[in-house]
N, CA, C and O atoms as a Tripos MOL2 file, in Angstrom:
@<TRIPOS>MOLECULE
protein
  280   279    70     0     0
PROTEIN
NO_CHARGES

@<TRIPOS>ATOM
      1 N         165.3620  141.0780   84.3470 N.3       1 MET1
      2 CA        166.6500  141.7220   84.4310 C.3       1 MET1
      3 C         167.5490  141.2000   83.3140 C.2       1 MET1
      4 O         167.5120  140.0160   82.9820 O.2       1 MET1
      5 N         168.3390  142.0730   82.7500 N.am      2 ILE2
      6 CA        169.2460  141.7020   81.6690 C.3       2 ILE2
      7 C         170.4100  140.8860   82.2420 C.2       2 ILE2
      8 O         170.9500  141.2150   83.2980 O.2       2 ILE2
      9 N         170.7790  139.8450   81.5490 N.am      3 GLN3
     10 CA        171.8770  138.9790   81.9770 C.3       3 GLN3
     11 C         173.2220  139.6960   81.8300 C.2       3 GLN3
     12 O         173.3790  140.5800   80.9880 O.2       3 GLN3
     13 N         174.1740  139.3060   82.6540 N.am      4 LEU4
     14 CA        175.4950  139.9180   82.6570 C.3       4 LEU4
     15 C         176.1670  139.8130   81.2890 C.2       4 LEU4
     16 O         176.7610  140.7830   80.8190 O.2       4 LEU4
     17 N         176.0820  138.6710   80.6580 N.am      5 THR5
     18 CA        176.7280  138.4960   79.3520 C.3       5 THR5
     19 C         176.1390  139.4250   78.2970 C.2       5 THR5
     20 O         176.8590  139.9230   77.4320 O.2       5 THR5
     21 N         174.8290  139.6590   78.3680 N.am      6 GLU6
     22 CA        174.1820  140.5740   77.4290 C.3       6 GLU6
     23 C         174.6330  142.0110   77.6820 C.2       6 GLU6
     24 O         174.8790  142.7620   76.7390 O.2       6 GLU6
     25 N         174.7430  142.3920   78.9560 N.am      7 LEU7
     26 CA        175.2230  143.7310   79.2940 C.3       7 LEU7
     27 C         176.6580  143.9300   78.7930 C.2       7 LEU7
     28 O         176.9930  144.9850   78.2540 O.2       7 LEU7
     29 N         177.4960  142.9170   78.9760 N.am      8 GLN8
     30 CA        178.8810  143.0160   78.5210 C.3       8 GLN8
     31 C         178.9550  143.1320   77.0060 C.2       8 GLN8
     32 O         179.7890  143.8690   76.4780 O.2       8 GLN8
     33 N         178.1020  142.4210   76.3140 N.am      9 SER9
     34 CA        178.0510  142.4980   74.8580 C.3       9 SER9
     35 C         177.6010  143.8910   74.4050 C.2       9 SER9
     36 O         178.1530  144.4600   73.4640 O.2       9 SER9
     37 N         176.5970  144.4210   75.0880 N.am     10 MET10
     38 CA        176.1190  145.7720   74.7720 C.3      10 MET10
     39 C         177.2390  146.7940   74.9910 C.2      10 MET10
     40 O         177.4360  147.6960   74.1770 O.2      10 MET10
     41 N         177.9640  146.6410   76.0940 N.am     11 ARG11
     42 CA        179.0840  147.5440   76.3970 C.3      11 ARG11
     43 C         180.1370  147.4830   75.3000 C.2      11 ARG11
     44 O         180.6310  148.5130   74.8410 O.2      11 ARG11
     45 N         180.4760  146.2640   74.8850 N.am     12 ASP12
     46 CA        181.5000  146.1000   73.8610 C.3      12 ASP12
     47 C         181.0930  146.7490   72.5410 C.2      12 ASP12
     48 O         181.8980  147.4280   71.9040 O.2      12 ASP12
     49 N         179.8510  146.5390   72.1370 N.am     13 GLU13
     50 CA        179.3650  147.1330   70.8870 C.3      13 GLU13
     51 C         179.3400  148.6590   70.9650 C.2      13 GLU13
     52 O         179.6950  149.3410   70.0040 O.2      13 GLU13
     53 N         178.9240  149.1830   72.1000 N.am     14 LEU14
     54 CA        178.8730  150.6300   72.2800 C.3      14 LEU14
     55 C         180.2740  151.2290   72.2730 C.2      14 LEU14
     56 O         180.4880  152.2890   71.6840 O.2      14 LEU14
     57 N         181.2270  150.5670   72.9170 N.am     15 GLN15
     58 CA        182.6090  151.0480   72.9020 C.3      15 GLN15
     59 C         183.1840  151.0370   71.4900 C.2      15 GLN15
     60 O         183.8690  151.9790   71.0900 O.2      15 GLN15
     61 N         182.9100  149.9760   70.7370 N.am     16 ARG16
     62 CA        183.3770  149.9100   69.3470 C.3      16 ARG16
     63 C         182.8280  151.0840   68.5340 C.2      16 ARG16
     64 O         183.5510  151.7070   67.7560 O.2      16 ARG16
     65 N         181.5580  151.3720   68.7230 N.am     17 ALA17
     66 CA        180.9360  152.4710   67.9840 C.3      17 ALA17
     67 C         181.5540  153.8180   68.3650 C.2      17 ALA17
     68 O         181.8230  154.6480   67.4970 O.2      17 ALA17
     69 N         181.7760  154.0300   69.6590 N.am     18 ILE18
     70 CA        182.3780  155.2870   70.1150 C.3      18 ILE18
     71 C         183.7650  155.4460   69.5120 C.2      18 ILE18
     72 O         184.0980  156.5130   68.9960 O.2      18 ILE18
     73 N         184.5710  154.4030   69.5720 N.am     19 PHE19
     74 CA        185.9440  154.4760   69.0740 C.3      19 PHE19
     75 C         186.0100  154.6250   67.5600 C.2      19 PHE19
     76 O         186.9620  155.2010   67.0340 O.2      19 PHE19
     77 N         185.0120  154.1140   66.8620 N.am     20 SER20
     78 CA        185.0210  154.2020   65.4020 C.3      20 SER20
     79 C         184.3390  155.4650   64.8800 C.2      20 SER20
     80 O         184.3980  155.7580   63.6860 O.2      20 SER20
     81 N         183.6960  156.2090   65.7700 N.am     21 GLY21
     82 CA        183.0250  157.4390   65.3490 C.3      21 GLY21
     83 C         181.6290  157.2270   64.7960 C.2      21 GLY21
     84 O         181.0690  158.1160   64.1550 O.2      21 GLY21
     85 N         181.0700  156.0640   65.0390 N.am     22 THR22
     86 CA        179.7240  155.7380   64.5620 C.3      22 THR22
     87 C         178.7150  155.9950   65.6710 C.2      22 THR22
     88 O         178.9660  155.6780   66.8340 O.2      22 THR22
     89 N         177.5730  156.5700   65.3090 N.am     23 ARG23
     90 CA        176.5400  156.8160   66.3200 C.3      23 ARG23
     91 C         175.4320  155.7750   66.3060 C.2      23 ARG23
     92 O         174.5190  155.8320   67.1300 O.2      23 ARG23
     93 N         175.5000  154.8350   65.3890 N.am     24 ARG24
     94 CA        174.4920  153.7720   65.2990 C.3      24 ARG24
     95 C         175.0960  152.4690   65.8160 C.2      24 ARG24
     96 O         176.1750  152.0550   65.3910 O.2      24 ARG24
     97 N         174.3740  151.8300   66.7460 N.am     25 VAL25
     98 CA        174.8540  150.5940   67.3640 C.3      25 VAL25
     99 C         173.8250  149.4990   67.1390 C.2      25 VAL25
    100 O         172.6330  149.6960   67.3770 O.2      25 VAL25
    101 N         174.2930  148.3390   66.6780 N.am     26 GLN26
    102 CA        173.4240  147.1880   66.4700 C.3      26 GLN26
    103 C         173.6020  146.2300   67.6390 C.2      26 GLN26
    104 O         174.6720  145.6480   67.8200 O.2      26 GLN26
    105 N         172.5590  146.0730   68.4210 N.am     27 PHE27
    106 CA        172.5580  145.0840   69.4780 C.3      27 PHE27
    107 C         171.9150  143.8300   68.9190 C.2      27 PHE27
    108 O         171.5230  143.8210   67.7520 O.2      27 PHE27
    109 N         171.7940  142.7900   69.6910 N.am     28 THR28
    110 CA        171.3090  141.5110   69.1740 C.3      28 THR28
    111 C         169.9540  141.6120   68.4950 C.2      28 THR28
    112 O         169.7580  141.0370   67.4250 O.2      28 THR28
    113 N         169.0190  142.3290   69.0930 N.am     29 ASP29
    114 CA        167.6640  142.3580   68.5520 C.3      29 ASP29
    115 C         167.1940  143.7330   68.0990 C.2      29 ASP29
    116 O         166.0420  143.8900   67.6970 O.2      29 ASP29
    117 N         168.0710  144.7290   68.1580 N.am     30 ARG30
    118 CA        167.6390  146.0770   67.7670 C.3      30 ARG30
    119 C         168.8410  146.9560   67.4710 C.2      30 ARG30
    120 O         169.9710  146.6620   67.8630 O.2      30 ARG30
    121 N         168.5610  148.0410   66.7690 N.am     31 ALA31
    122 CA        169.5960  149.0370   66.4780 C.3      31 ALA31
    123 C         169.2190  150.3330   67.1820 C.2      31 ALA31
    124 O         168.0430  150.6840   67.2780 O.2      31 ALA31
    125 N         170.2280  151.0310   67.6680 N.am     32 VAL32
    126 CA        170.0070  152.3050   68.3540 C.3      32 VAL32
    127 C         170.9020  153.3460   67.7040 C.2      32 VAL32
    128 O         172.0920  153.1090   67.4980 O.2      32 VAL32
    129 N         170.3300  154.4960   67.3810 N.am     33 GLU33
    130 CA        171.1280  155.6050   66.8600 C.3      33 GLU33
    131 C         171.1160  156.7230   67.9050 C.2      33 GLU33
    132 O         170.0600  157.2320   68.2790 O.2      33 GLU33
    133 N         172.2960  157.0870   68.3610 N.am     34 TYR34
    134 CA        172.4460  158.1090   69.3930 C.3      34 TYR34
    135 C         172.5980  159.4750   68.7480 C.2      34 TYR34
    136 O         173.0910  159.5900   67.6270 O.2      34 TYR34
    137 N         172.1680  160.5190   69.4690 N.am     35 ASN35
    138 CA        172.2600  161.8820   68.9570 C.3      35 ASN35
    139 C         173.6770  162.4360   69.0090 C.2      35 ASN35
    140 O         174.0560  163.2630   68.1800 O.2      35 ASN35
    141 N         174.4550  161.9820   69.9780 N.am     36 SER36
    142 CA        175.8050  162.5190   70.1470 C.3      36 SER36
    143 C         176.6960  161.4970   70.8450 C.2      36 SER36
    144 O         176.2210  160.5140   71.4140 O.2      36 SER36
    145 N         177.9860  161.7540   70.7870 N.am     37 VAL37
    146 CA        178.9400  160.9040   71.5020 C.3      37 VAL37
    147 C         178.7160  161.0380   73.0030 C.2      37 VAL37
    148 O         178.9040  160.0770   73.7490 O.2      37 VAL37
    149 N         178.3220  162.2110   73.4400 N.am     38 ASP38
    150 CA        178.0350  162.4040   74.8700 C.3      38 ASP38
    151 C         176.8960  161.4870   75.3230 C.2      38 ASP38
    152 O         176.9670  160.8950   76.4000 O.2      38 ASP38
    153 N         175.8590  161.3700   74.5120 N.am     39 ASP39
    154 CA        174.7600  160.4490   74.8280 C.3      39 ASP39
    155 C         175.2620  159.0050   74.8920 C.2      39 ASP39
    156 O         174.8140  158.2160   75.7240 O.2      39 ASP39
    157 N         176.1850  158.6780   74.0130 N.am     40 MET40
    158 CA        176.7470  157.3270   74.0010 C.3      40 MET40
    159 C         177.5650  157.0740   75.2620 C.2      40 MET40
    160 O         177.5080  155.9890   75.8400 O.2      40 MET40
    161 N         178.3160  158.0700   75.6790 N.am     41 ARG41
    162 CA        179.1160  157.9220   76.8970 C.3      41 ARG41
    163 C         178.2310  157.7840   78.1320 C.2      41 ARG41
    164 O         178.5520  157.0340   79.0540 O.2      41 ARG41
    165 N         177.1200  158.5070   78.1450 N.am     42 LYS42
    166 CA        176.1760  158.3740   79.2600 C.3      42 LYS42
    167 C         175.5810  156.9700   79.2810 C.2      42 LYS42
    168 O         175.4520  156.3630   80.3440 O.2      42 LYS42
    169 N         175.2220  156.4600   78.1160 N.am     43 ALA43
    170 CA        174.6770  155.1050   78.0250 C.3      43 ALA43
    171 C         175.7270  154.0870   78.4600 C.2      43 ALA43
    172 O         175.4070  153.1120   79.1390 O.2      43 ALA43
    173 N         176.9800  154.3130   78.0690 N.am     44 LEU44
    174 CA        178.0630  153.4240   78.4680 C.3      44 LEU44
    175 C         178.2520  153.4260   79.9800 C.2      44 LEU44
    176 O         178.4720  152.3750   80.5810 O.2      44 LEU44
    177 N         178.1660  154.5950   80.5910 N.am     45 ALA45
    178 CA        178.2730  154.6810   82.0540 C.3      45 ALA45
    179 C         177.1290  153.9270   82.7210 C.2      45 ALA45
    180 O         177.3370  153.2480   83.7270 O.2      45 ALA45
    181 N         175.9280  154.0400   82.1730 N.am     46 ASP46
    182 CA        174.7760  153.3060   82.7120 C.3      46 ASP46
    183 C         174.9810  151.7980   82.5900 C.2      46 ASP46
    184 O         174.6760  151.0460   83.5160 O.2      46 ASP46
    185 N         175.4960  151.3670   81.4520 N.am     47 ILE47
    186 CA        175.7410  149.9370   81.2470 C.3      47 ILE47
    187 C         176.8120  149.4440   82.2130 C.2      47 ILE47
    188 O         176.6680  148.3810   82.8170 O.2      47 ILE47
    189 N         177.8870  150.2180   82.3580 N.am     48 ASN48
    190 CA        178.9520  149.8250   83.2910 C.3      48 ASN48
    191 C         178.4290  149.7340   84.7220 C.2      48 ASN48
    192 O         178.8240  148.8470   85.4780 O.2      48 ASN48
    193 N         177.5490  150.6470   85.0860 N.am     49 SER49
    194 CA        176.9410  150.6180   86.4170 C.3      49 SER49
    195 C         176.0840  149.3650   86.5870 C.2      49 SER49
    196 O         176.1250  148.7140   87.6310 O.2      49 SER49
    197 N         175.3190  149.0370   85.5680 N.am     50 ALA50
    198 CA        174.4730  147.8430   85.6240 C.3      50 ALA50
    199 C         175.3280  146.5750   85.6890 C.2      50 ALA50
    200 O         174.9670  145.6190   86.3750 O.2      50 ALA50
    201 N         176.4560  146.5660   84.9800 N.am     51 ILE51
    202 CA        177.3670  145.4180   85.0360 C.3      51 ILE51
    203 C         177.9170  145.2570   86.4450 C.2      51 ILE51
    204 O         177.9490  144.1510   86.9850 O.2      51 ILE51
    205 N         178.3470  146.3580   87.0330 N.am     52 ALA52
    206 CA        178.8930  146.3080   88.3940 C.3      52 ALA52
    207 C         177.8440  145.8190   89.3840 C.2      52 ALA52
    208 O         178.1340  145.0130   90.2670 O.2      52 ALA52
    209 N         176.6370  146.3120   89.2280 N.am     53 LYS53
    210 CA        175.5490  145.9230   90.1310 C.3      53 LYS53
    211 C         175.1980  144.4400   89.9630 C.2      53 LYS53
    212 O         175.0110  143.7240   90.9460 O.2      53 LYS53
    213 N         175.1130  143.9980   88.7250 N.am     54 THR54
    214 CA        174.7530  142.6160   88.4370 C.3      54 THR54
    215 C         175.8320  141.6430   88.8940 C.2      54 THR54
    216 O         175.5320  140.5520   89.3780 O.2      54 THR54
    217 N         177.0920  142.0470   88.7370 N.am     55 SER55
    218 CA        178.1760  141.1500   89.1070 C.3      55 SER55
    219 C         178.5630  141.2610   90.5740 C.2      55 SER55
    220 O         179.4360  140.5350   91.0500 O.2      55 SER55
    221 N         177.9030  142.1830   91.2980 N.am     56 GLY56
    222 CA        178.1590  142.3110   92.7230 C.3      56 GLY56
    223 C         179.4100  143.0910   93.0530 C.2      56 GLY56
    224 O         179.9340  142.9820   94.1620 O.2      56 GLY56
    225 N         179.9000  143.8790   92.1030 N.am     57 THR57
    226 CA        181.1120  144.6630   92.3460 C.3      57 THR57
    227 C         180.8270  146.1530   92.4250 C.2      57 THR57
    228 O         181.7440  146.9670   92.3200 O.2      57 THR57
    229 N         179.5810  146.5120   92.6080 N.am     58 ALA58
    230 CA        179.2400  147.9360   92.7040 C.3      58 ALA58
    231 C         179.8830  148.5180   93.9530 C.2      58 ALA58
    232 O         179.7830  147.9590   95.0450 O.2      58 ALA58
    233 N         180.5300  149.6300   93.7680 N.am     59 SER59
    234 CA        181.1890  150.2510   94.9130 C.3      59 SER59
    235 C         180.2100  151.1540   95.6450 C.2      59 SER59
    236 O         179.4000  151.8510   95.0340 O.2      59 SER59
    237 N         180.3010  151.1230   96.9360 N.am     60 SER60
    238 CA        179.4620  152.0210   97.7180 C.3      60 SER60
    239 C         180.2380  153.3060   97.9490 C.2      60 SER60
    240 O         181.4640  153.2930   98.0590 O.2      60 SER60
    241 N         179.5320  154.3840   98.0210 N.am     61 SER61
    242 CA        180.2060  155.6590   98.2440 C.3      61 SER61
    243 C         179.8670  156.1650   99.6360 C.2      61 SER61
    244 O         178.7910  155.9050  100.1740 O.2      61 SER61
    245 N         180.8200  156.8960  100.2030 N.am     62 PHE62
    246 CA        180.5940  157.4690  101.5120 C.3      62 PHE62
    247 C         181.4360  158.7230  101.6310 C.2      62 PHE62
    248 O         182.3640  158.9370  100.8520 O.2      62 PHE62
    249 N         181.1110  159.5380  102.5970 N.am     63 SER63
    250 CA        181.8630  160.7570  102.8610 C.3      63 SER63
    251 C         182.4550  160.6820  104.2540 C.2      63 SER63
    252 O         181.8480  160.1320  105.1730 O.2      63 SER63
    253 N         183.6130  161.2240  104.3940 N.am     64 LEU64
    254 CA        184.2900  161.2420  105.6790 C.3      64 LEU64
    255 C         184.5420  162.7010  106.0400 C.2      64 LEU64
    256 O         185.1820  163.4340  105.2860 O.2      64 LEU64
    257 N         184.0440  163.1090  107.1800 N.am     65 ALA65
    258 CA        184.2540  164.4830  107.6400 C.3      65 ALA65
    259 C         185.1110  164.4560  108.8740 C.2      65 ALA65
    260 O         184.8890  163.6460  109.7740 O.2      65 ALA65
    261 N         186.1030  165.3450  108.9270 N.am     66 MET66
    262 CA        186.9740  165.4290  110.0870 C.3      66 MET66
    263 C         186.8120  166.8270  110.6870 C.2      66 MET66
    264 O         186.7620  167.8210  109.9620 O.2      66 MET66
    265 N         186.7340  166.8900  111.9870 N.am     67 HIS67
    266 CA        186.5650  168.1530  112.6770 C.3      67 HIS67
    267 C         187.6710  168.3110  113.7150 C.2      67 HIS67
    268 O         188.1500  167.3370  114.2960 O.2      67 HIS67
    269 N         188.0470  169.5180  113.9220 N.am     68 SER68
    270 CA        189.0990  169.8020  114.8940 C.3      68 SER68
    271 C         188.6720  170.9780  115.7500 C.2      68 SER68
    272 O         187.9840  171.8730  115.2590 O.2      68 SER68
    273 N         189.0650  171.0010  117.0270 N.am     69 ARG69
    274 CA        188.7080  172.1040  117.9350 C.3      69 ARG69
    275 C         189.9320  172.9630  118.2390 C.2      69 ARG69
    276 O         190.2000  173.2610  119.4030 O.2      69 ARG69
    277 N         190.6450  173.3460  117.2580 N.am     70 ASP70
    278 CA        191.8380  174.1700  117.4760 C.3      70 ASP70
    279 C         191.5280  175.6150  117.6210 C.2      70 ASP70
    280 O         192.4360  176.4250  117.8090 O.2      70 ASP70
@<TRIPOS>BOND
     1     1     2 1
     2     2     3 1
     3     3     4 2
     4     3     5 am
     5     5     6 1
     6     6     7 1
     7     7     8 2
     8     7     9 am
     9     9    10 1
    10    10    11 1
    11    11    12 2
    12    11    13 am
    13    13    14 1
    14    14    15 1
    15    15    16 2
    16    15    17 am
    17    17    18 1
    18    18    19 1
    19    19    20 2
    20    19    21 am
    21    21    22 1
    22    22    23 1
    23    23    24 2
    24    23    25 am
    25    25    26 1
    26    26    27 1
    27    27    28 2
    28    27    29 am
    29    29    30 1
    30    30    31 1
    31    31    32 2
    32    31    33 am
    33    33    34 1
    34    34    35 1
    35    35    36 2
    36    35    37 am
    37    37    38 1
    38    38    39 1
    39    39    40 2
    40    39    41 am
    41    41    42 1
    42    42    43 1
    43    43    44 2
    44    43    45 am
    45    45    46 1
    46    46    47 1
    47    47    48 2
    48    47    49 am
    49    49    50 1
    50    50    51 1
    51    51    52 2
    52    51    53 am
    53    53    54 1
    54    54    55 1
    55    55    56 2
    56    55    57 am
    57    57    58 1
    58    58    59 1
    59    59    60 2
    60    59    61 am
    61    61    62 1
    62    62    63 1
    63    63    64 2
    64    63    65 am
    65    65    66 1
    66    66    67 1
    67    67    68 2
    68    67    69 am
    69    69    70 1
    70    70    71 1
    71    71    72 2
    72    71    73 am
    73    73    74 1
    74    74    75 1
    75    75    76 2
    76    75    77 am
    77    77    78 1
    78    78    79 1
    79    79    80 2
    80    79    81 am
    81    81    82 1
    82    82    83 1
    83    83    84 2
    84    83    85 am
    85    85    86 1
    86    86    87 1
    87    87    88 2
    88    87    89 am
    89    89    90 1
    90    90    91 1
    91    91    92 2
    92    91    93 am
    93    93    94 1
    94    94    95 1
    95    95    96 2
    96    95    97 am
    97    97    98 1
    98    98    99 1
    99    99   100 2
   100    99   101 am
   101   101   102 1
   102   102   103 1
   103   103   104 2
   104   103   105 am
   105   105   106 1
   106   106   107 1
   107   107   108 2
   108   107   109 am
   109   109   110 1
   110   110   111 1
   111   111   112 2
   112   111   113 am
   113   113   114 1
   114   114   115 1
   115   115   116 2
   116   115   117 am
   117   117   118 1
   118   118   119 1
   119   119   120 2
   120   119   121 am
   121   121   122 1
   122   122   123 1
   123   123   124 2
   124   123   125 am
   125   125   126 1
   126   126   127 1
   127   127   128 2
   128   127   129 am
   129   129   130 1
   130   130   131 1
   131   131   132 2
   132   131   133 am
   133   133   134 1
   134   134   135 1
   135   135   136 2
   136   135   137 am
   137   137   138 1
   138   138   139 1
   139   139   140 2
   140   139   141 am
   141   141   142 1
   142   142   143 1
   143   143   144 2
   144   143   145 am
   145   145   146 1
   146   146   147 1
   147   147   148 2
   148   147   149 am
   149   149   150 1
   150   150   151 1
   151   151   152 2
   152   151   153 am
   153   153   154 1
   154   154   155 1
   155   155   156 2
   156   155   157 am
   157   157   158 1
   158   158   159 1
   159   159   160 2
   160   159   161 am
   161   161   162 1
   162   162   163 1
   163   163   164 2
   164   163   165 am
   165   165   166 1
   166   166   167 1
   167   167   168 2
   168   167   169 am
   169   169   170 1
   170   170   171 1
   171   171   172 2
   172   171   173 am
   173   173   174 1
   174   174   175 1
   175   175   176 2
   176   175   177 am
   177   177   178 1
   178   178   179 1
   179   179   180 2
   180   179   181 am
   181   181   182 1
   182   182   183 1
   183   183   184 2
   184   183   185 am
   185   185   186 1
   186   186   187 1
   187   187   188 2
   188   187   189 am
   189   189   190 1
   190   190   191 1
   191   191   192 2
   192   191   193 am
   193   193   194 1
   194   194   195 1
   195   195   196 2
   196   195   197 am
   197   197   198 1
   198   198   199 1
   199   199   200 2
   200   199   201 am
   201   201   202 1
   202   202   203 1
   203   203   204 2
   204   203   205 am
   205   205   206 1
   206   206   207 1
   207   207   208 2
   208   207   209 am
   209   209   210 1
   210   210   211 1
   211   211   212 2
   212   211   213 am
   213   213   214 1
   214   214   215 1
   215   215   216 2
   216   215   217 am
   217   217   218 1
   218   218   219 1
   219   219   220 2
   220   219   221 am
   221   221   222 1
   222   222   223 1
   223   223   224 2
   224   223   225 am
   225   225   226 1
   226   226   227 1
   227   227   228 2
   228   227   229 am
   229   229   230 1
   230   230   231 1
   231   231   232 2
   232   231   233 am
   233   233   234 1
   234   234   235 1
   235   235   236 2
   236   235   237 am
   237   237   238 1
   238   238   239 1
   239   239   240 2
   240   239   241 am
   241   241   242 1
   242   242   243 1
   243   243   244 2
   244   243   245 am
   245   245   246 1
   246   246   247 1
   247   247   248 2
   248   247   249 am
   249   249   250 1
   250   250   251 1
   251   251   252 2
   252   251   253 am
   253   253   254 1
   254   254   255 1
   255   255   256 2
   256   255   257 am
   257   257   258 1
   258   258   259 1
   259   259   260 2
   260   259   261 am
   261   261   262 1
   262   262   263 1
   263   263   264 2
   264   263   265 am
   265   265   266 1
   266   266   267 1
   267   267   268 2
   268   267   269 am
   269   269   270 1
   270   270   271 1
   271   271   272 2
   272   271   273 am
   273   273   274 1
   274   274   275 1
   275   275   276 2
   276   275   277 am
   277   277   278 1
   278   278   279 1
   279   279   280 2
@<TRIPOS>SUBSTRUCTURE
     1 MET1         2 RESIDUE 1 A MET
     2 ILE2         6 RESIDUE 1 A ILE
     3 GLN3        10 RESIDUE 1 A GLN
     4 LEU4        14 RESIDUE 1 A LEU
     5 THR5        18 RESIDUE 1 A THR
     6 GLU6        22 RESIDUE 1 A GLU
     7 LEU7        26 RESIDUE 1 A LEU
     8 GLN8        30 RESIDUE 1 A GLN
     9 SER9        34 RESIDUE 1 A SER
    10 MET10       38 RESIDUE 1 A MET
    11 ARG11       42 RESIDUE 1 A ARG
    12 ASP12       46 RESIDUE 1 A ASP
    13 GLU13       50 RESIDUE 1 A GLU
    14 LEU14       54 RESIDUE 1 A LEU
    15 GLN15       58 RESIDUE 1 A GLN
    16 ARG16       62 RESIDUE 1 A ARG
    17 ALA17       66 RESIDUE 1 A ALA
    18 ILE18       70 RESIDUE 1 A ILE
    19 PHE19       74 RESIDUE 1 A PHE
    20 SER20       78 RESIDUE 1 A SER
    21 GLY21       82 RESIDUE 1 A GLY
    22 THR22       86 RESIDUE 1 A THR
    23 ARG23       90 RESIDUE 1 A ARG
    24 ARG24       94 RESIDUE 1 A ARG
    25 VAL25       98 RESIDUE 1 A VAL
    26 GLN26      102 RESIDUE 1 A GLN
    27 PHE27      106 RESIDUE 1 A PHE
    28 THR28      110 RESIDUE 1 A THR
    29 ASP29      114 RESIDUE 1 A ASP
    30 ARG30      118 RESIDUE 1 A ARG
    31 ALA31      122 RESIDUE 1 A ALA
    32 VAL32      126 RESIDUE 1 A VAL
    33 GLU33      130 RESIDUE 1 A GLU
    34 TYR34      134 RESIDUE 1 A TYR
    35 ASN35      138 RESIDUE 1 A ASN
    36 SER36      142 RESIDUE 1 A SER
    37 VAL37      146 RESIDUE 1 A VAL
    38 ASP38      150 RESIDUE 1 A ASP
    39 ASP39      154 RESIDUE 1 A ASP
    40 MET40      158 RESIDUE 1 A MET
    41 ARG41      162 RESIDUE 1 A ARG
    42 LYS42      166 RESIDUE 1 A LYS
    43 ALA43      170 RESIDUE 1 A ALA
    44 LEU44      174 RESIDUE 1 A LEU
    45 ALA45      178 RESIDUE 1 A ALA
    46 ASP46      182 RESIDUE 1 A ASP
    47 ILE47      186 RESIDUE 1 A ILE
    48 ASN48      190 RESIDUE 1 A ASN
    49 SER49      194 RESIDUE 1 A SER
    50 ALA50      198 RESIDUE 1 A ALA
    51 ILE51      202 RESIDUE 1 A ILE
    52 ALA52      206 RESIDUE 1 A ALA
    53 LYS53      210 RESIDUE 1 A LYS
    54 THR54      214 RESIDUE 1 A THR
    55 SER55      218 RESIDUE 1 A SER
    56 GLY56      222 RESIDUE 1 A GLY
    57 THR57      226 RESIDUE 1 A THR
    58 ALA58      230 RESIDUE 1 A ALA
    59 SER59      234 RESIDUE 1 A SER
    60 SER60      238 RESIDUE 1 A SER
    61 SER61      242 RESIDUE 1 A SER
    62 PHE62      246 RESIDUE 1 A PHE
    63 SER63      250 RESIDUE 1 A SER
    64 LEU64      254 RESIDUE 1 A LEU
    65 ALA65      258 RESIDUE 1 A ALA
    66 MET66      262 RESIDUE 1 A MET
    67 HIS67      266 RESIDUE 1 A HIS
    68 SER68      270 RESIDUE 1 A SER
    69 ARG69      274 RESIDUE 1 A ARG
    70 ASP70      278 RESIDUE 1 A ASP
């Protein structure tokens, strides 16, 4: 499993690339070139999810249904 600090570093580099308009990101041991900003945003969402899961702050989702007999 990837360490939290590595995930945070990956997130930071990806955010820098998105904000600067660059599609190529250099991580510690490899470079990744994304096809689009949308692909980068999807990768960023995945990284953020992994950070939340690793740090124990992942939110659980649920649905609440209310019924009435009026």
